[in-house]
C-alpha positions in Angstrom: 112.2 -20.4 78.0 110.7 -17.1 77.2 107.1 -16.6 76.8 105.3 -13.4 75.7 102.0 -12.4 76.9 99.9 -11.9 73.8 97.1 -10.1 75.7 97.3 -6.7 77.3 96.2 -6.9 80.9 95.5 -4.1 83.1 95.2 -3.9 86.8 91.5 -4.8 86.7 92.2 -7.9 84.6 94.9 -9.1 86.9 92.7 -8.5 89.9 90.0 -10.4 88.2 92.2 -13.5 87.5 93.4 -13.4 91.2 89.7 -13.4 92.4 88.5 -16.2 90.2 91.6 -18.3 90.9 90.7 -18.0 94.7 86.9 -18.6 94.0 85.7 -19.5 90.5 82.1 -19.7 91.6 82.0 -15.9 92.3 78.9 -14.3 90.6 79.6 -11.6 88.2 78.0 -9.1 90.5 80.2 -10.1 93.4 83.3 -10.3 91.2 82.5 -6.7 89.9 82.1 -5.5 93.5 85.5 -6.9 94.5 87.5 -5.4 91.5 85.5 -2.1 91.5 83.6 -2.6 88.1 80.0 -2.8 87.2 78.6 -6.2 86.5 78.5 -5.8 82.7 82.0 -4.4 82.6 83.5 -7.4 84.6 81.3 -9.8 82.5 82.8 -8.4 79.2 86.5 -8.6 80.6 85.8 -12.3 81.7 84.6 -13.0 78.3 87.6 -11.3 76.7 90.1 -13.4 79.0 88.2 -16.6 78.0 88.3 -15.7 74.4 92.0 -14.8 74.6 92.7 -18.3 76.2 93.9 -16.6 79.4 91.2 -18.4 81.3 91.0 -21.8 80.0 88.4 -23.4 82.3 86.8 -23.8 85.7 86.9 -26.7 87.9 86.0 -27.9 91.4 88.9 -28.8 93.7 88.1 -32.0 95.3 89.5 -33.4 98.7 90.8 -36.9 97.6 90.9 -38.1 101.1 87.3 -37.4 101.7 86.6 -39.7 98.6 88.6 -42.5 100.1 92.0 -42.1 98.5 94.2 -42.1 101.4 97.5 -41.9 99.8 98.8 -39.7 97.0 102.1 -40.4 95.5 104.6 -39.5 92.9 105.9 -42.1 90.5 109.0 -41.2 88.4 109.0 -43.2 85.3 112.3 -43.9 83.4 112.7 -44.0 79.6 110.1 -46.1 77.9 108.2 -46.0 74.7 106.2 -42.8 74.7 103.1 -44.2 73.1 102.9 -47.1 75.6 103.3 -44.8 78.6 100.6 -42.5 77.4 98.4 -45.5 76.7 99.1 -46.7 80.2 98.4 -43.3 81.8 95.2 -43.0 79.9 94.1 -46.3 81.2 95.0 -45.7 84.8 92.2 -43.6 86.5 94.3 -43.3 89.6 96.8 -41.0 87.7 95.6 -37.5 88.4 98.5 -35.6 86.8 101.0 -36.7 84.2 104.0 -34.9 82.9 106.4 -35.7 80.3 109.7 -34.1 81.3 113.4 -33.8 80.7 116.3 -35.2 82.8 116.9 -38.7 84.2 113.3 -39.5 84.1 110.7 -39.4 81.3 107.7 -38.9 83.2 106.4 -37.6 86.6 103.0 -38.9 87.6 100.8 -38.0 90.4 98.5 -40.7 91.6 95.8 -41.1 94.2 95.2 -44.6 95.7 93.2 -46.1 98.4 95.9 -47.8 100.5 99.4 -49.5 100.2 98.2 -52.5 98.3 96.3 -50.3 95.8 99.7 -48.3 95.5 101.5 -51.5 94.8 99.2 -52.5 92.0 99.3 -49.0 90.2 103.0 -48.8 90.6 103.5 -52.5 89.4 101.7 -51.6 86.1 104.4 -48.9 85.4 107.3 -51.2 86.5 106.4 -53.5 83.6 107.5 -50.8 81.2 110.6 -49.5 82.7 112.4 -48.6 86.1 110.3 -46.4 88.4 110.7 -44.6 91.6 107.8 -43.8 93.8 107.5 -41.4 96.7 104.4 -41.0 99.0 103.3 -37.3 99.3 103.2 -36.7 103.1 102.0 -33.1 103.3 101.5 -30.8 100.3 103.0 -27.5 101.2 101.7 -25.7 98.1 98.9 -26.7 95.7 97.0 -24.8 93.1 98.9 -21.5 93.6 97.1 -18.7 91.9 99.4 -17.2 89.1 99.3 -13.7 87.6 101.3 -12.4 84.8 105.0 -11.4 85.8 105.7 -7.8 86.2 108.4 -6.2 83.9 110.9 -6.0 86.8 110.1 -9.4 88.3 112.1 -11.6 86.0 115.8 -11.0 86.4 118.5 -12.7 84.3 120.8 -14.8 86.5 123.9 -13.1 88.0 127.0 -14.5 86.4 130.1 -14.7 88.5 133.3 -13.4 86.7 136.4 -15.2 87.4 139.9 -14.1 86.5 141.7 -16.7 84.8 
């Protein structure tokens, strides 16, 4: 799948994106200092990035364990009626991310629950629709990875092995 960048980003824009992804609470003055632009200049660039849809929002990252959710898990959901799955996802507050995917599963859900009995209750709701498989997240190795636009030379086509027949 190829996607084209519909916005021309320069080094300042890329740096602004990196800084805001690391800390979205930066003041425009501090952001300007970090990217070597005046406050009005950096404010205008941020507004343009927002208007172009490159920056689509700001949010707080919450430590779910500190809120009492001791277990995070992945539920893989098999083929089921799309509308029924969407309705169940929307009515399940424990579901923090939901992806409709290709492959053997139709859905991959990330949930946060208090304990094992809570996990069982949430998984059971999805089991009523179709087959599921559940994995408890032991240790997230990477989350909320900042992303920047790929450089022209970064994306390389796959190397195809030539065989003589």
